[in-house]
C-alpha positions as CSV (number, residue, x, y, z in Angstrom):
1,M,11.1,-48.4,-50.8
2,N,11.6,-44.9,-52.2
3,T,12.1,-44.6,-56.0
4,Y,15.1,-42.4,-55.7
5,A,18.2,-43.3,-53.6
6,K,18.2,-40.2,-51.3
7,T,21.1,-39.6,-49.0
8,A,20.7,-39.1,-45.2
9,V,23.1,-38.2,-42.5
10,V,22.2,-39.4,-38.9
11,T,24.2,-38.5,-35.9
12,G,24.5,-40.7,-32.8
13,A,23.6,-43.8,-34.7
14,N,25.3,-46.5,-32.7
15,S,22.4,-47.2,-30.3
16,G,18.8,-46.3,-29.3
17,I,16.7,-44.1,-31.5
18,G,19.7,-43.4,-33.8
19,L,20.4,-46.9,-34.7
20,A,16.6,-47.5,-35.2
21,L,16.3,-44.5,-37.5
22,T,19.3,-45.7,-39.5
23,Q,17.8,-49.2,-39.9
24,K,14.5,-47.5,-40.9
25,L,16.1,-45.3,-43.5
26,L,18.0,-48.1,-44.9
27,A,14.8,-50.2,-45.2
28,E,13.2,-47.3,-47.0
29,G,15.9,-47.1,-49.7
30,Y,18.1,-44.3,-48.5
31,Q,21.9,-44.2,-48.7
32,V,22.9,-43.4,-45.0
33,I,25.9,-41.9,-43.6
34,A,25.9,-42.5,-40.0
35,T,28.1,-41.0,-37.2
36,A,29.3,-42.6,-33.9
37,R,32.1,-41.6,-31.7
38,S,33.8,-44.9,-32.4
39,G,33.2,-44.8,-36.1
40,Q,31.6,-48.3,-35.8
41,I,28.2,-49.8,-35.5
42,D,28.9,-53.4,-35.1
43,S,25.4,-54.5,-34.9
44,L,24.5,-53.4,-38.4
45,Q,26.0,-54.1,-41.9
46,N,24.5,-52.9,-45.0
47,T,26.0,-52.0,-48.5
48,N,24.0,-48.7,-48.4
49,L,25.6,-47.7,-44.9
50,T,28.8,-45.8,-44.3
51,V,29.6,-45.2,-40.7
52,I,32.3,-42.4,-39.8
53,P,33.5,-41.0,-36.5
54,L,32.2,-37.9,-34.8
55,D,32.7,-36.5,-31.5
56,I,30.1,-33.6,-31.7
57,T,31.6,-31.8,-28.8
58,D,35.0,-31.4,-30.5
59,A,35.4,-28.7,-33.1
60,A,38.2,-30.6,-35.1
61,S,36.1,-33.6,-35.2
62,I,33.1,-31.7,-36.6
63,E,35.3,-30.1,-39.2
64,Q,36.9,-33.5,-40.3
65,T,33.5,-35.2,-40.3
66,V,31.8,-32.6,-42.5
67,A,34.7,-32.7,-45.0
68,H,34.5,-36.5,-45.0
69,I,30.7,-36.3,-45.7
70,G,31.3,-33.9,-48.5
71,Q,33.6,-36.4,-50.1
72,L,31.1,-39.2,-49.7
73,A,28.1,-37.7,-51.0
74,Q,27.3,-35.0,-53.8
75,R,24.1,-34.1,-52.2
76,I,22.4,-34.7,-48.9
77,D,18.6,-35.0,-48.8
78,L,18.1,-35.4,-45.0
79,L,20.0,-34.4,-42.0
80,I,19.0,-35.9,-38.7
81,N,20.6,-34.4,-35.6
82,N,20.0,-37.3,-33.1
83,A,23.1,-37.2,-31.0
84,G,22.4,-36.1,-27.5
85,I,22.7,-36.7,-23.8
86,A,20.4,-36.6,-20.7
87,P,22.4,-37.1,-17.5
88,D,20.0,-35.3,-15.3
89,V,16.7,-36.1,-16.9
90,M,15.3,-37.8,-13.8
91,S,16.9,-35.5,-11.3
92,M,14.8,-33.0,-9.2
93,A,17.9,-31.4,-7.7
94,A,19.1,-27.8,-8.4
95,P,21.2,-27.4,-11.5
96,D,24.7,-29.1,-11.5
97,R,27.4,-26.9,-13.2
98,M,29.2,-29.8,-14.6
99,L,26.2,-31.6,-15.9
100,F,24.9,-28.4,-17.3
101,R,28.1,-27.7,-19.3
102,D,28.3,-31.3,-20.6
103,T,24.6,-31.4,-21.6
104,F,24.9,-28.1,-23.5
105,A,28.3,-28.9,-25.1
106,T,26.4,-32.0,-26.8
107,N,22.9,-31.0,-27.1
108,V,23.2,-27.4,-28.1
109,D,26.8,-26.3,-29.0
110,G,27.5,-29.6,-30.9
111,T,24.2,-29.8,-32.6
112,I,24.3,-26.2,-33.8
113,F,28.1,-26.1,-34.9
114,F,27.6,-29.5,-36.8
115,T,24.4,-28.3,-38.5
116,E,25.8,-24.8,-39.7
117,P,28.6,-26.3,-41.9
118,M,26.3,-29.1,-43.1
119,L,23.9,-26.6,-44.6
120,A,26.3,-26.0,-47.6
121,L,26.1,-29.9,-48.3
122,L,22.3,-30.0,-48.3
123,N,20.2,-29.9,-51.5
124,D,17.7,-27.2,-52.0
125,G,14.5,-28.7,-50.8
126,A,16.3,-31.0,-48.2
127,Q,15.1,-31.6,-44.7
128,V,16.9,-30.9,-41.2
129,V,15.4,-32.8,-38.4
130,F,16.3,-32.3,-34.7
131,I,15.3,-35.1,-32.3
132,S,14.2,-32.9,-29.5
133,S,11.6,-33.2,-26.7
134,T,8.3,-31.8,-25.4
135,M,10.3,-31.4,-22.2
136,G,11.9,-28.2,-23.8
137,L,8.5,-26.7,-24.5
138,P,7.1,-24.1,-21.8
139,S,3.8,-25.8,-21.9
140,H,5.4,-29.0,-20.7
141,A,7.7,-27.5,-18.0
142,G,8.5,-29.8,-15.0
143,P,10.8,-29.7,-11.9
144,N,13.2,-32.4,-13.2
145,G,16.1,-32.4,-15.8
146,T,16.9,-28.8,-15.7
147,A,19.9,-29.2,-18.0
148,Y,18.2,-31.4,-20.4
149,R,15.1,-29.4,-20.6
150,L,16.8,-26.1,-21.2
151,S,19.2,-27.7,-23.8
152,K,16.2,-28.9,-25.7
153,A,14.4,-25.5,-25.4
154,A,17.5,-24.0,-27.0
155,V,17.4,-26.5,-29.8
156,N,13.6,-25.8,-30.4
157,M,14.4,-22.1,-30.6
158,Y,17.4,-22.7,-33.0
159,A,15.2,-24.9,-35.2
160,A,12.5,-22.1,-35.5
161,M,15.2,-19.5,-36.3
162,L,16.9,-21.8,-38.8
163,A,13.7,-22.5,-40.6
164,Q,13.3,-18.8,-41.4
165,R,16.9,-18.5,-42.4
166,V,16.9,-21.4,-45.0
167,A,13.5,-20.7,-46.3
168,D,14.8,-19.3,-49.6
169,R,16.3,-22.8,-50.3
170,H,13.0,-24.6,-49.5
171,I,14.8,-26.5,-46.7
172,R,12.3,-27.8,-44.2
173,V,13.4,-27.7,-40.6
174,T,11.5,-30.0,-38.2
175,P,12.1,-30.5,-34.4
176,M,10.6,-33.7,-33.3
177,H,9.5,-35.4,-30.0
178,P,10.2,-39.1,-30.3
179,G,8.1,-40.0,-27.4
180,W,9.3,-41.6,-24.0
181,V,11.6,-44.4,-25.6
182,Q,13.2,-47.5,-24.1
183,T,16.8,-46.3,-24.4
184,R,19.6,-45.8,-21.9
185,M,18.2,-42.2,-21.5
186,G,14.5,-43.3,-21.3
187,G,14.8,-46.4,-19.3
188,S,13.2,-49.8,-19.6
189,A,9.8,-48.6,-18.2
190,A,9.3,-46.3,-21.3
191,P,6.1,-47.3,-23.4
192,F,7.8,-46.9,-26.8
193,T,10.4,-49.0,-28.5
194,P,13.3,-47.3,-30.6
195,E,11.6,-49.0,-33.6
196,Q,8.2,-47.4,-32.9
197,A,9.9,-44.0,-32.3
198,A,11.8,-44.3,-35.5
199,N,8.5,-45.1,-37.5
200,G,6.9,-42.2,-35.9
201,I,9.8,-39.9,-36.8
202,F,9.8,-41.2,-40.4
203,R,6.1,-40.4,-40.7
204,G,6.8,-36.8,-39.6
205,I,9.6,-36.7,-42.3
206,R,7.2,-37.9,-44.9
207,A,4.4,-35.6,-43.7
208,N,5.6,-32.6,-45.6
209,L,5.0,-30.3,-42.7
210,E,5.4,-26.6,-42.9
211,S,9.0,-25.7,-42.0
212,G,9.5,-24.9,-38.4
213,R,6.5,-26.9,-37.1
214,F,7.2,-29.3,-34.2
215,W,6.2,-32.9,-34.8
216,N,5.1,-35.3,-31.9
217,A,5.9,-38.8,-33.1
218,E,3.8,-40.4,-30.3
219,N,0.6,-39.3,-31.8
220,D,1.5,-38.1,-35.3
221,A,0.4,-34.6,-34.5
222,V,2.0,-31.0,-34.6
223,I,2.5,-29.2,-31.3
224,A,2.5,-25.6,-31.0
225,Y,5.7,-24.1,-29.5
């Protein structure tokens, strides 16, 4: 376990990678503030865990959640933006306007406009992690999942920009590819469990990478944008 009781915030923590990350951080001695739409994680009980509601697509919910986090913690050492959707990830069809709107509302708008007010709550020297995907890299372009791929491309660009903006506070910004994971998003055929993905992500957190570098949790390697 860590010597110091650091505080982490994890969004979308009620299942899949978010839940596994929350469990991993608790096991590593973190105080964890986890968000879920319902404000509950029935499968996980821990004295170092606080679960609060967040609808990342709703501006009022974001404002209330950030204020609540500010009341719960004097300092935040780690922010993991995990909440996301991928309704068209397996589709080869032309972009669907409604799916496009919903995907960007969660993966891009929600992620960015939750992160921005959270910056004021972060310690100097803290870390911001974005659970992203190599599917959002031009080098990994494919014909499927138009909305999902473009949303992750936007997140990757935002991470690169944010890394420069918060450099004077020594805040590290790290977009991460968790791998193809056995979740509702990834399906049962995926080769990695959420726990394996969480372990790989945590190794990236501990790796002390240069801010703005993209971490591939599949093979513990840095990927060029």
